[in-house]
C-alpha positions as CSV (number, residue, x, y, z in Angstrom):
1,M,102.5,222.4,154.9
2,T,105.6,223.8,156.6
3,V,108.8,223.8,154.7
4,T,110.8,220.6,154.4
5,I,114.5,219.9,153.8
6,K,113.9,219.1,150.1
7,E,113.3,222.8,149.5
8,L,117.1,223.2,149.7
9,T,117.7,221.1,146.6
10,N,114.9,221.8,144.2
11,H,115.9,225.3,142.8
12,N,115.6,225.9,139.1
13,Y,118.5,228.3,139.3
14,I,121.1,229.0,142.0
15,D,124.2,231.1,142.0
16,H,126.5,229.3,144.4
17,E,129.4,231.6,143.8
18,L,127.3,234.7,144.7
19,S,125.8,232.8,147.7
20,A,129.3,232.0,149.0
21,T,130.7,235.6,148.7
22,L,127.8,237.8,149.5
23,D,128.5,240.0,152.6
24,S,125.9,242.2,154.2
25,T,128.3,244.1,156.5
26,D,127.7,247.4,154.7
27,A,123.9,246.9,154.2
28,F,121.9,249.7,155.8
29,E,118.7,250.6,154.0
30,G,115.8,248.2,154.7
31,P,112.8,250.0,153.2
32,E,112.2,248.7,149.7
33,K,111.2,250.2,146.4
34,L,108.3,248.3,145.0
35,L,107.5,248.3,141.3
36,E,104.6,246.3,139.9
37,I,103.7,246.3,136.2
38,W,100.6,244.6,134.8
39,F,101.1,244.4,131.1
40,F,97.8,242.6,130.7
41,P,94.8,242.2,133.0
42,H,95.1,238.4,132.9
43,K,97.3,235.8,131.2
44,D,94.4,235.0,128.9
45,A,94.5,238.6,127.5
46,I,98.0,238.2,126.2
47,T,98.0,238.9,122.4
48,T,101.1,236.9,121.4
49,E,102.3,233.3,121.8
50,K,105.1,234.2,124.3
51,T,104.8,235.6,127.8
52,L,107.1,237.2,130.4
53,R,108.1,233.7,131.6
54,D,109.6,233.0,128.1
55,I,112.3,235.7,128.8
56,V,115.5,233.8,129.5
57,M,117.5,234.1,132.8
58,A,120.3,236.0,131.1
59,R,117.9,238.8,130.2
60,W,116.6,239.0,133.8
61,I,120.2,239.2,135.0
62,E,120.9,242.0,132.5
63,I,117.8,243.9,133.7
64,L,118.7,243.5,137.4
65,K,122.2,244.7,136.8
66,L,120.7,248.1,135.9
67,V,118.9,247.9,139.3
68,K,122.2,247.0,141.0
69,C,121.2,243.7,142.3
70,E,121.8,240.0,141.4
71,V,119.9,236.7,141.4
72,L,120.7,234.4,144.3
73,S,118.2,231.7,143.3
74,M,115.0,231.1,141.5
75,K,112.1,228.6,141.7
76,K,109.4,228.0,139.1
77,T,105.9,226.9,139.7
78,K,103.1,226.3,137.2
79,E,102.1,230.0,137.4
80,L,105.1,232.1,138.4
81,D,108.9,232.4,138.6
82,A,110.0,233.5,142.1
83,F,113.5,235.1,142.1
84,L,115.3,235.6,145.4
85,L,117.7,238.6,144.9
86,S,120.8,239.9,146.7
87,E,118.4,242.8,147.5
88,S,114.9,241.4,148.0
89,S,112.7,239.7,145.3
90,L,111.3,239.5,141.8
91,F,108.1,237.7,140.9
92,V,107.4,237.1,137.2
93,F,104.0,235.8,136.0
94,D,102.9,235.4,132.4
95,H,101.3,238.8,132.3
96,K,102.8,240.9,135.1
97,L,105.8,241.3,137.4
98,T,106.6,242.6,140.8
99,L,110.1,243.9,141.6
100,K,110.9,244.7,145.2
101,T,114.5,245.9,146.0
102,C,116.1,247.4,149.1
103,G,119.4,249.1,149.9
104,T,120.7,251.6,147.3
105,T,119.2,249.8,144.3
106,T,118.2,251.9,141.3
107,T,114.8,250.2,140.6
108,L,113.5,252.6,138.1
109,F,116.6,252.4,135.9
110,C,115.4,249.1,134.5
111,L,112.3,250.5,132.8
112,A,113.8,251.4,129.4
113,R,115.6,248.1,128.9
114,L,112.6,246.1,130.2
115,F,110.2,247.6,127.7
116,Q,112.9,247.1,124.9
117,I,113.3,243.4,125.8
118,I,109.5,242.7,125.9
119,E,109.1,244.4,122.5
120,Q,112.0,242.6,120.9
121,E,111.5,239.1,122.4
122,L,107.7,239.0,123.0
123,S,106.4,241.4,120.3
124,W,104.6,243.3,123.0
125,D,104.3,247.0,122.0
126,F,102.8,249.3,124.6
127,Q,104.3,252.5,123.2
128,T,101.7,255.1,122.1
129,A,102.2,256.9,118.9
130,A,100.9,260.3,120.3
131,S,103.3,260.6,123.2
132,G,105.9,258.0,122.7
133,K,105.2,256.8,126.3
134,Y,104.1,253.3,127.4
135,K,100.6,252.3,128.3
136,P,100.5,248.8,129.9
137,F,97.3,247.7,131.7
138,K,98.4,249.1,135.2
139,V,101.6,250.3,137.0
140,F,102.2,250.7,140.7
141,Y,105.4,252.1,142.3
142,S,105.5,252.6,146.1
143,R,107.9,252.9,149.0
144,R,108.1,254.0,152.6
145,C,110.3,257.0,153.3
146,F,113.9,256.0,153.5
147,L,115.9,255.8,156.7
148,F,119.0,257.2,154.9
149,P,117.7,259.1,151.8
150,C,121.0,260.9,151.2
151,K,122.8,257.5,150.6
152,Q,120.4,256.7,147.7
153,A,121.3,257.2,144.0
154,A,120.2,260.7,142.9
155,I,117.0,259.5,141.2
156,H,115.8,257.9,144.4
157,Q,116.8,260.6,146.9
158,N,113.4,262.3,146.8
159,W,109.9,261.3,145.7
160,T,109.5,264.2,143.3
161,D,112.4,263.1,141.1
162,E,111.1,259.5,141.1
163,V,107.6,260.7,140.0
164,D,109.2,262.9,137.2
165,Y,111.2,259.9,136.0
166,L,108.1,257.6,136.0
167,N,106.2,260.3,134.0
168,R,108.8,260.0,131.3
169,F,107.6,256.5,130.7
170,F,103.9,256.4,131.5
171,D,100.7,258.5,130.7
172,N,98.0,259.1,133.3
173,G,100.1,258.5,136.4
174,T,99.0,260.0,139.8
175,S,101.3,260.5,142.9
176,Y,100.2,260.2,146.5
177,S,102.1,261.0,149.7
178,V,100.3,259.1,152.5
179,G,100.9,260.0,156.2
180,R,102.5,263.0,157.9
181,N,105.5,264.3,155.9
182,D,106.8,266.3,158.9
183,K,107.3,263.1,160.8
184,S,109.5,261.5,158.1
185,N,107.5,258.3,158.3
186,H,105.1,258.6,155.3
187,W,104.5,256.2,152.5
188,N,104.5,257.1,148.8
189,L,102.5,255.7,145.9
190,Y,102.5,256.3,142.1
191,V,99.8,254.5,140.1
192,T,98.6,254.8,136.5
193,E,95.0,254.7,135.4
194,T,93.8,251.3,134.3
195,D,93.9,250.8,130.5
196,R,90.4,249.4,129.9
197,A,91.0,248.9,126.2
198,T,93.5,246.1,127.1
199,S,90.8,243.9,128.7
200,E,88.1,244.9,126.2
201,E,90.1,243.7,123.2
202,K,89.7,240.0,124.2
203,D,86.7,240.3,126.5
204,C,88.9,239.1,129.3
205,I,88.0,238.9,133.0
206,E,90.5,240.8,135.1
207,D,92.3,239.1,138.0
208,D,90.6,239.8,141.4
209,D,93.7,241.2,142.9
210,E,94.6,242.0,146.5
211,T,97.9,242.9,148.1
212,F,98.8,243.1,151.8
213,E,102.0,244.8,153.0
214,V,103.4,245.3,156.5
215,L,106.5,247.5,157.0
216,M,108.1,247.3,160.5
217,T,110.8,249.4,162.2
218,E,112.5,249.2,165.6
219,L,112.2,245.5,166.0
220,D,112.4,243.9,169.5
221,P,116.1,243.2,170.0
222,E,115.5,239.5,170.9
223,C,113.4,239.1,167.8
224,A,115.9,240.8,165.6
225,D,118.8,238.6,167.0
226,K,117.1,235.6,165.4
227,F,118.2,236.9,162.0
228,V,121.8,237.4,162.9
229,C,124.5,234.9,162.0
230,G,128.3,235.3,162.1
231,P,130.8,233.9,159.6
232,D,131.4,230.8,161.9
233,T,127.7,229.9,162.2
234,S,127.3,226.2,161.7
235,T,124.4,224.3,160.2
236,A,123.0,221.0,161.3
237,A,121.0,220.4,158.1
238,P,122.1,217.5,155.9
239,A,124.7,218.2,153.3
240,E,123.4,218.1,149.8
241,L,125.0,218.5,146.4
242,N,123.0,221.7,145.5
243,E,122.9,223.4,148.8
244,D,125.0,226.3,150.2
245,K,125.4,227.8,153.6
246,G,123.2,230.9,153.0
247,H,120.2,228.9,151.8
248,N,120.8,226.3,154.5
249,L,120.8,228.9,157.3
250,G,117.8,230.6,155.6
251,Y,115.9,227.4,155.8
252,Q,116.8,227.1,159.5
253,M,115.7,230.7,160.3
254,T,112.4,230.1,158.6
255,K,111.7,227.0,160.7
256,K,112.9,228.6,163.9
257,T,110.7,231.7,163.5
258,K,107.7,229.8,162.1
259,L,107.6,232.1,159.1
260,D,106.6,229.1,157.0
261,D,103.5,228.7,159.2
262,I,101.8,232.1,158.7
263,Y,99.0,230.8,156.6
264,L,96.6,227.9,157.3
265,N,98.0,225.8,154.6
266,S,98.9,222.6,156.5
267,S,98.3,219.3,154.8
268,Q,95.3,218.5,157.1
269,D,93.6,221.7,156.1
270,S,94.1,221.7,152.4
271,N,95.9,220.2,149.4
272,L,97.6,223.4,148.4
273,S,101.1,223.3,147.1
274,F,103.8,225.2,149.1
275,H,107.3,226.2,147.8
276,H,110.0,227.9,149.9
277,D,113.2,229.8,149.1
278,A,115.2,231.6,151.9
279,F,118.6,233.0,152.4
280,A,120.4,234.1,155.5
281,F,123.0,236.8,155.0
282,T,126.4,237.1,156.8
283,P,126.7,238.7,159.2
284,C,123.0,239.4,159.4
285,G,119.8,239.7,157.4
286,Y,117.2,237.4,155.9
287,S,115.1,237.1,152.7
288,S,112.5,234.6,151.8
289,N,110.0,233.8,149.1
290,M,107.1,231.5,149.7
291,V,104.7,230.4,147.0
292,L,101.3,229.0,147.8
293,D,98.9,227.2,145.4
294,E,101.4,227.7,142.5
295,K,100.4,231.4,141.9
296,Y,100.3,233.3,145.2
297,Y,103.4,234.5,147.1
298,Y,104.4,236.0,150.3
299,T,107.9,237.5,150.8
300,L,109.8,238.7,153.9
301,H,113.0,240.7,154.2
302,V,114.8,241.6,157.4
303,T,117.7,244.0,158.3
304,P,118.1,243.4,162.0
305,E,120.9,245.9,162.7
306,K,120.6,247.7,166.0
307,G,119.6,251.4,165.5
308,W,117.8,250.8,162.1
309,S,116.2,247.4,162.4
310,Y,113.5,246.8,159.8
311,A,111.4,244.0,158.5
312,S,108.9,243.8,155.6
313,F,106.1,241.4,154.7
314,E,104.2,241.4,151.4
315,S,101.6,239.0,150.1
316,N,99.1,238.7,147.2
317,I,97.4,235.7,148.9
318,P,93.5,235.9,149.0
319,V,93.7,234.5,152.5
320,F,89.9,234.5,153.3
321,D,89.0,232.6,150.1
322,L,91.9,230.3,150.1
323,S,91.4,229.2,153.8
324,Q,87.6,228.9,153.1
325,G,86.9,231.6,155.7
326,K,89.1,230.1,158.5
327,Q,91.6,233.0,158.3
328,D,91.9,236.6,157.3
329,N,94.6,239.2,157.0
330,L,94.1,240.3,160.6
331,D,95.2,236.8,161.7
332,V,98.2,237.1,159.3
333,L,99.1,240.5,160.8
334,L,99.0,239.2,164.4
335,H,101.3,236.3,163.5
336,I,103.8,238.6,161.9
337,L,103.8,241.1,164.7
338,N,104.4,238.3,167.2
339,V,107.5,237.3,165.2
340,F,109.1,240.8,165.1
341,Q,107.3,242.8,167.8
342,P,108.1,246.2,166.2
343,R,107.8,249.5,168.0
344,E,106.2,251.0,164.8
345,F,104.7,249.6,161.7
346,S,102.6,250.6,158.8
347,M,100.3,248.4,156.7
348,T,98.7,248.8,153.3
349,F,96.0,246.7,151.8
350,F,94.9,247.0,148.2
351,T,91.7,245.3,147.0
352,K,89.4,245.6,144.1
353,N,86.5,244.5,146.2
354,S,85.3,246.8,149.0
355,E,83.2,243.9,150.4
356,N,86.4,241.9,150.9
357,P,86.2,240.4,154.4
358,S,89.8,241.2,155.2
359,F,89.3,244.8,154.1
360,K,86.3,245.3,156.4
361,K,88.1,243.7,159.3
362,L,91.3,245.6,158.8
363,L,89.4,248.9,159.0
364,R,88.7,248.0,162.6
365,I,92.2,246.7,163.3
366,D,92.9,249.1,166.2
367,E,90.2,247.2,168.2
368,S,92.5,244.1,168.2
369,L,95.8,245.8,168.9
370,S,95.5,247.2,172.4
371,E,99.2,247.6,172.8
372,Y,99.4,250.0,169.9
373,I,98.1,253.5,169.2
374,T,97.0,254.7,165.8
375,L,99.0,257.5,164.2
376,H,97.4,257.5,160.7
377,K,94.4,255.8,159.2
378,I,93.4,256.6,155.6
379,V,91.2,255.0,152.9
380,Y,91.6,255.9,149.2
381,D,89.5,255.0,146.2
382,L,92.0,254.6,143.4
383,D,90.3,254.1,140.0
384,D,89.5,250.4,140.3
385,Y,91.2,249.7,143.7
386,H,90.5,250.5,147.3
387,L,93.6,251.3,149.4
388,F,93.7,251.2,153.2
389,Y,96.8,252.6,154.9
390,M,97.5,252.6,158.6
391,K,100.4,253.6,160.8
392,L,100.7,252.4,164.4
393,Q,103.1,252.8,167.3
394,K,103.5,250.9,170.6
395,K,102.2,252.6,173.6
396,I,105.0,253.8,176.0
């Protein structure tokens, strides 16, 4: 089911003033900081009546101000709230959240206030008496190395400082630097040990989680130009009461590049619901959130500037199961590479199941990408997850 024009007018929240005044002229840093916190292993394990989705919009705006970003728009489904931000995205489920922010955002500065709000408003108390630190079910924090690290806020200028800051909040965290540091193209990961007691308390089955991420640099110029729009760019889409130019152009970019057609979710193949929210920045740049089957998302962010062009894709969609075996993450990757045609890209795949068909196929990915050479290829066993990381570069 590709995106339709009604997606421009069915937001649950939209900041029209911000949409009209947001200017990406000084934007420069594409690579995102990705923070994912699982407070509970599953929504059925929540120990109080309220969940993260009961936190009101004003509180999320307050939290995001600490991160130095704002909410452009938000869409609700039965299972999650998908926020499109001035710098990337936030996804809020009942029991977990994923915050992805680019530019010079201060992602980790939200932690103290976030835990304070969930304790005050949800009666969730994850603070341990012994250390005074927090022990949610699972925490992930990751990022690619920055293109312009010196322009970041002090806390985010180097990985060691970020890890030290995370260790102020969490017990049992482990840090990984993946790839060759001397090449300045590595990927960093911080992850806490799984709190088994959280799931044992209510004898709850954990979510069978998987996450696929592709980070691309040096995009083909013709592909990057599809995400550029000047201040005089017009739109041919119908005028609607609740639309604005940025969302309207984002809709058009999505259709033009077929980014709404990555997964086999057309109406003739399935009855899965599909929600879309996209924004085109002036003079250039693009962000989008897509929600499939009410609870799975994929998100794209593009900074197409010549000299430091970058695009990212992230998804928690269990594509093989959802497509009933018709598609896997290799198919998804090939679609994405066709849209952006990057000179270099890295990909990570997290799964709890080493027998996952996508995991097995991605391990042999170099057999399907004859125009690329493999720079790094690494597999980690991380507590209850398997991580596959790969870095590739186009042949000269």
